C-alpha positions as CSV (number, residue, x, y, z in Angstrom):
1,X,0.1,0.1,-0.1
2,X,2.9,2.2,0.7
3,X,4.8,1.8,-2.6
4,X,1.4,1.7,-4.7
5,X,0.2,4.9,-3.0
6,X,3.2,6.6,-3.6
7,X,3.6,5.4,-7.2
8,X,-0.1,6.8,-7.9
9,X,1.2,10.0,-6.5
10,X,3.7,10.4,-8.9
11,X,6.8,9.4,-7.2
12,X,9.3,6.6,-8.9
13,X,9.1,3.6,-6.3
14,X,11.0,0.4,-6.9
15,X,10.7,-2.4,-4.6
16,X,13.3,-5.2,-4.2
17,X,12.5,-8.7,-2.7
18,X,14.8,-11.3,-1.6
19,X,13.4,-14.9,-2.2
20,X,14.3,-18.4,-2.3
21,X,16.2,-19.4,-5.8
22,X,13.3,-21.9,-6.5
23,X,10.6,-19.2,-6.4
24,X,9.6,-18.1,-10.4
25,X,7.1,-15.4,-9.1
26,X,6.7,-13.9,-5.8
27,X,2.9,-13.2,-4.9
28,X,4.0,-10.1,-3.2
29,X,6.1,-8.6,-5.8
30,X,3.3,-9.9,-8.6
31,X,0.8,-7.8,-6.7
32,X,3.0,-4.6,-6.8
33,X,3.7,-5.1,-10.5
34,X,-0.2,-5.2,-11.1
35,X,-0.1,-2.1,-9.2
36,X,2.1,-0.5,-11.5
37,X,5.2,-0.5,-9.0
38,X,8.7,-1.6,-10.8
39,X,10.1,-4.8,-8.8
40,X,13.2,-6.7,-8.6
41,X,13.7,-10.1,-7.6
42,X,16.8,-11.2,-5.6
43,X,16.9,-14.8,-5.7
44,X,19.3,-16.0,-2.8
45,X,19.8,-18.5,-0.3
46,X,19.0,-18.2,3.4
47,X,22.7,-17.6,4.0
48,X,23.5,-15.7,0.9
49,X,24.2,-12.5,2.6
50,X,26.9,-11.3,0.5
51,X,25.2,-12.2,-2.5
52,X,22.1,-10.1,-1.7
53,X,24.4,-7.3,-0.8
54,X,26.0,-7.3,-4.1
55,X,22.4,-7.6,-5.9
56,X,21.3,-4.4,-3.5
57,X,24.5,-2.2,-4.6
58,X,24.0,-2.9,-8.2
59,X,20.2,-1.5,-7.8
60,X,21.3,1.3,-5.8
61,X,24.2,2.2,-8.1
62,X,21.7,1.5,-11.3
63,X,18.6,3.5,-9.9
64,X,20.3,6.1,-7.6
65,X,17.3,6.4,-5.2
66,X,16.9,9.5,-3.2
67,X,16.1,7.2,0.0
68,X,16.2,3.2,0.6
69,X,13.2,2.1,3.1
70,X,14.0,-1.4,4.5
71,X,11.7,-3.7,6.2
72,X,12.4,-6.7,8.5
73,X,15.6,-7.9,10.3
74,X,17.3,-9.2,7.4
75,X,17.0,-5.9,5.0
76,X,17.8,-3.8,8.1
77,X,20.9,-5.6,8.9
78,X,22.4,-7.2,5.5
79,X,21.1,-4.3,3.2
80,X,20.8,-0.9,4.6
81,X,24.2,-0.3,5.1
82,X,25.0,-0.7,1.2
83,X,22.8,2.1,0.8
84,X,24.5,4.0,3.2
85,X,28.0,3.3,2.0
86,X,26.7,5.4,-1.5
87,X,25.5,7.9,0.7
88,X,21.9,7.3,0.2
89,X,19.9,8.1,3.7
90,X,18.1,5.2,4.9
91,X,14.9,4.5,6.9
92,X,13.2,1.5,8.5
93,X,9.9,0.8,9.8
94,X,9.6,-1.6,12.8
95,X,6.7,-3.8,13.1
96,X,7.2,-5.7,15.8
97,X,9.4,-8.3,17.7
98,X,8.6,-12.0,17.4
99,X,10.9,-13.0,20.6
100,X,10.9,-16.8,20.3
101,X,14.4,-19.1,20.4
102,X,17.9,-17.9,21.0
103,X,18.6,-17.4,17.4
104,X,15.9,-15.4,16.7
105,X,16.5,-13.2,19.9
106,X,20.0,-12.9,18.3
107,X,18.7,-11.8,15.0
108,X,16.6,-8.9,16.7
109,X,19.4,-7.8,18.8
110,X,21.5,-7.4,15.7
111,X,18.5,-5.3,14.4
112,X,18.3,-3.1,17.3
113,X,21.9,-2.7,17.1
114,X,21.6,-1.8,13.3
115,X,18.8,0.9,14.2
116,X,21.6,3.2,15.6
117,X,23.1,3.6,12.0
118,X,19.5,4.3,10.2
119,X,18.6,8.2,9.5
120,X,15.1,7.3,10.6
121,X,13.6,4.7,12.5
122,X,9.6,4.6,12.2
123,X,7.8,3.0,14.9
124,X,4.2,1.7,14.2
125,X,3.0,2.6,17.5
126,X,3.6,4.3,20.6
127,X,4.5,1.3,22.8
128,X,6.9,0.0,20.1
129,X,8.6,3.9,20.1
130,X,9.0,3.7,23.9
131,X,10.5,0.2,23.5
132,X,12.8,1.3,21.2
133,X,13.9,4.2,23.1
134,X,14.2,2.5,26.0
135,X,16.5,0.2,23.8
136,X,18.9,3.2,23.1
137,X,17.2,4.4,19.6
138,X,18.0,7.9,19.7
139,X,14.8,10.5,19.7
140,X,16.2,12.0,16.9
141,X,16.1,9.3,14.5
142,X,12.7,7.9,16.0
143,X,9.2,8.7,14.4
144,X,6.0,7.3,15.2
145,X,3.6,6.7,12.3
146,X,0.6,4.1,12.8
147,X,-0.2,1.6,10.1
148,X,-3.1,2.8,7.7
149,X,-5.5,0.6,5.8
150,X,-8.1,1.5,3.1
151,X,-11.6,0.7,4.2
152,X,-12.8,0.4,0.8
153,X,-10.9,-2.5,-0.7
154,X,-13.3,-5.0,-2.4
155,X,-14.1,-8.1,-0.2
156,X,-16.9,-10.7,-0.5
157,X,-20.5,-11.0,0.5
158,X,-21.0,-12.9,3.9
159,X,-22.5,-15.7,1.9
160,X,-19.8,-16.3,-0.6
161,X,-17.4,-15.8,2.2
162,X,-19.0,-18.3,4.4
163,X,-19.1,-20.8,1.1
164,X,-15.4,-20.4,0.7
165,X,-14.6,-21.0,4.4
166,X,-16.8,-24.0,4.4
167,X,-18.7,-23.4,7.5
168,X,-22.6,-23.2,7.8
169,X,-24.9,-20.3,7.8
170,X,-25.8,-21.1,11.6
171,X,-22.5,-21.8,12.8
172,X,-21.0,-19.2,15.2
173,X,-17.2,-18.8,13.5
174,X,-14.4,-17.3,15.1
175,X,-11.6,-16.0,12.6
176,X,-8.1,-15.9,13.1
177,X,-5.4,-14.6,10.6
178,X,-1.6,-14.9,11.1
179,X,1.3,-16.4,11.3
180,X,1.4,-19.6,13.2
181,X,4.0,-18.8,15.5
182,X,4.3,-18.6,19.3
183,X,3.9,-14.8,19.5
184,X,0.8,-15.1,17.7
185,X,-1.0,-16.8,20.4
186,X,-2.6,-19.4,18.5
187,X,-2.3,-21.6,21.3
188,X,-4.2,-19.5,23.4
189,X,-7.0,-19.4,21.1
190,X,-7.3,-23.2,21.1
191,X,-7.4,-23.3,24.6
192,X,-10.5,-20.9,24.8
193,X,-12.5,-23.1,22.3
194,X,-13.6,-25.8,24.6
195,X,-15.0,-23.1,26.7
196,X,-17.4,-21.9,24.1
197,X,-20.8,-23.8,23.7
198,X,-21.6,-25.9,20.8
199,X,-22.0,-24.5,17.6
200,X,-18.8,-22.4,17.8
201,X,-15.9,-23.3,15.4
202,X,-12.9,-21.5,14.5
203,X,-11.2,-20.9,11.2
204,X,-7.2,-20.6,11.2
205,X,-5.7,-18.6,8.0
206,X,-2.2,-18.5,8.0
207,X,1.0,-21.0,8.5
208,X,4.1,-21.1,10.2
209,X,6.6,-23.2,12.4
210,X,3.9,-24.1,15.1
211,X,1.3,-25.6,12.7
212,X,1.8,-29.2,13.5
213,X,2.2,-28.5,17.3
214,X,-1.4,-26.5,17.1
215,X,-3.1,-29.1,15.3
216,X,-1.9,-31.9,17.6
217,X,-2.8,-29.3,20.7
218,X,-6.5,-29.4,19.1
219,X,-6.8,-32.8,18.7
220,X,-5.4,-33.5,22.2
221,X,-8.4,-31.1,23.3
222,X,-10.9,-33.2,21.6
223,X,-11.8,-29.7,19.3
224,X,-10.4,-31.1,16.0
225,X,-13.6,-31.1,14.4
226,X,-14.2,-27.5,15.4
227,X,-11.0,-26.1,14.0
228,X,-10.5,-25.3,10.0
229,X,-6.9,-25.2,8.7
230,X,-6.6,-23.0,5.5
231,X,-3.0,-22.5,5.4
232,X,-1.8,-19.3,3.4
233,X,-4.8,-17.8,1.6
234,X,-3.5,-14.8,-0.8
235,X,-5.6,-11.6,0.0
236,X,-7.3,-13.3,2.8
237,X,-9.0,-9.9,4.0
238,X,-11.6,-10.7,1.6
239,X,-12.8,-13.6,3.8
240,X,-13.4,-11.6,6.7
241,X,-17.1,-10.9,6.1
242,X,-17.7,-14.6,6.6
243,X,-16.4,-14.7,10.3
244,X,-18.9,-13.9,13.3
245,X,-15.9,-12.7,15.4
246,X,-12.1,-11.8,14.8
247,X,-9.7,-12.7,17.4
248,X,-6.2,-11.4,18.1
249,X,-5.0,-13.7,20.6
250,X,-1.3,-12.2,20.4
251,X,1.1,-11.9,23.0
252,X,3.0,-9.1,21.4
253,X,2.0,-7.2,18.4
254,X,2.8,-3.4,16.5
255,X,-0.1,-2.5,15.0
256,X,-1.4,-5.4,13.3
257,X,-2.8,-5.0,9.8
258,X,-5.2,-7.7,10.2
259,X,-7.2,-5.9,12.9
260,X,-7.5,-2.7,10.5
261,X,-8.9,-5.5,8.0
262,X,-11.5,-6.5,10.7
263,X,-12.4,-3.1,11.6
264,X,-13.1,-2.3,7.6
265,X,-15.1,-5.5,7.1
266,X,-17.1,-4.7,10.0
267,X,-16.2,-7.6,11.7
268,X,-16.4,-7.9,15.9
269,X,-13.1,-7.7,17.3
270,X,-11.9,-9.4,20.4
271,X,-8.0,-8.9,21.0
272,X,-5.6,-9.0,23.5
273,X,-4.4,-5.6,25.1
274,X,-0.9,-5.8,23.8
275,X,1.5,-3.4,21.9
276,X,-0.1,-1.0,19.6
277,X,-3.5,-2.4,20.0
278,X,-4.7,-0.1,22.7
279,X,-3.6,2.6,20.0
280,X,-6.0,1.2,17.3
281,X,-9.1,-0.1,19.4
282,X,-10.5,0.7,22.9
283,X,-13.2,-0.7,25.1
284,X,-15.8,1.4,22.7
285,X,-14.5,-0.2,19.3
286,X,-13.6,-3.7,20.6
287,X,-13.5,-6.5,23.7
288,X,-10.1,-6.2,24.9
289,X,-8.5,-9.1,26.9
290,X,-4.9,-9.5,28.6
291,X,-2.5,-11.7,26.9
292,X,-2.1,-15.6,28.1
293,X,-6.2,-15.6,29.1
294,X,-7.9,-18.2,27.3
295,X,-10.7,-17.6,29.9
296,X,-11.1,-14.3,29.4
297,X,-10.7,-14.7,25.6
298,X,-13.5,-17.5,25.6
299,X,-15.8,-14.8,27.8
300,X,-15.1,-12.1,25.3
301,X,-15.8,-14.4,22.7
302,X,-19.3,-15.6,24.1
303,X,-20.2,-11.9,24.8
304,X,-20.0,-10.9,21.3
305,X,-22.3,-14.2,20.3
306,X,-24.9,-13.2,23.1
307,X,-24.9,-9.8,22.8
308,X,-25.2,-8.9,19.1
309,X,-26.6,-5.6,19.6
310,X,-23.5,-4.4,21.8
311,X,-21.2,-6.3,19.0
312,X,-22.6,-4.0,16.3
313,X,-22.4,-0.9,17.9
314,X,-18.9,-1.7,18.4
315,X,-18.6,-2.5,14.8
316,X,-19.8,0.9,13.9
317,X,-17.7,2.6,15.9
318,X,-14.5,0.6,14.8
319,X,-15.5,1.4,11.3
320,X,-15.9,5.2,12.3
321,X,-12.5,5.2,14.3
322,X,-10.8,3.5,10.8
323,X,-11.7,6.0,8.6
324,X,-10.8,9.1,10.8
325,X,-7.7,8.0,12.2
326,X,-6.2,5.1,10.0
327,X,-6.9,6.5,6.5
328,X,-4.3,6.0,3.5
329,X,-4.0,9.5,2.6
330,X,-2.6,11.1,5.5
331,X,-0.4,7.9,6.1
332,X,1.1,8.4,2.8
333,X,1.9,12.0,3.4
334,X,3.8,11.6,6.8
335,X,6.1,9.1,5.0
336,X,6.3,11.5,2.2
337,X,7.2,14.5,4.5
338,X,9.6,11.9,6.3
339,X,11.5,10.9,2.8
340,X,11.8,14.6,2.0
341,X,13.2,15.5,5.6
342,X,15.9,12.6,5.1
343,X,16.9,14.0,1.6
344,X,17.6,17.8,2.9
345,X,19.0,16.4,6.2
346,X,16.6,17.9,8.4
347,X,16.0,14.5,10.1
348,X,19.9,14.0,10.7
349,X,20.1,17.3,12.2
350,X,21.8,18.9,9.2
351,X,21.1,22.2,7.8
């Protein structure tokens, strides 16, 4: 949305994506090209850092961009320094930290160390900005720009979405969308399901390293027949109208795009009160529960089912807040202003 939006505004935008060598066409880059954004595919193995850096250098020398914007610890650590060595200002957006095992924590430590060299570091929530400041990111480099979402993106009608989800019209369907990894709290949702009355089921959209463990957890809880595993679904937001409630059970978050997608689709939201989530919704727009609390999550999901009027009032409030505070135009303008400040040296304390 950032790349396509700035391209439509007349800026020259180029997106480079590092992909596995066996991938011929990546869906993310293909979607950008469909929006008129030029792209480059950098086919490298998981440890092909030198080859990746060389490819980034060739691109920078060829395109001579005014600014290079990286996303994620690999590009933050491996690639941004190449742009800086050529005198190109760099900015990164920090979407969140996943935690996890020792290896992943090492990567995140390297990423935070790399932030000290960026000309600008963008946090997607106040909580993330505070966390980055506490870890030594200079206030002069730190900017808070919450994520945005286009509420008018095309999506399916409820009946069509329910057919694709494979659920009956009378079922109460809890939708969960995300990466199947520990920080997203899929296990917490599964622990909550046995506490819901009959006729309630869950649809899990996404994939990741925890999938096998989560499927085994569902079987051991005796709810295997109440959970559908859809895996990775392109443009999953079109399925949201098929949910009766959207559950965000994360242990940590920045500002999750899936939350904005649920608000746009007018789906009741139950979410954990973590990271930037309270910056997006309050009790007026969603039911918020503590992290690691399956009982509280189950009670909130049941409340949506039992109080349809209250749920719809929160849906209306959430849609209104999305349109007022998270619209795309102002978001694009804030990034454009940051890029221009970097080009003119203002963000780096230069004249």
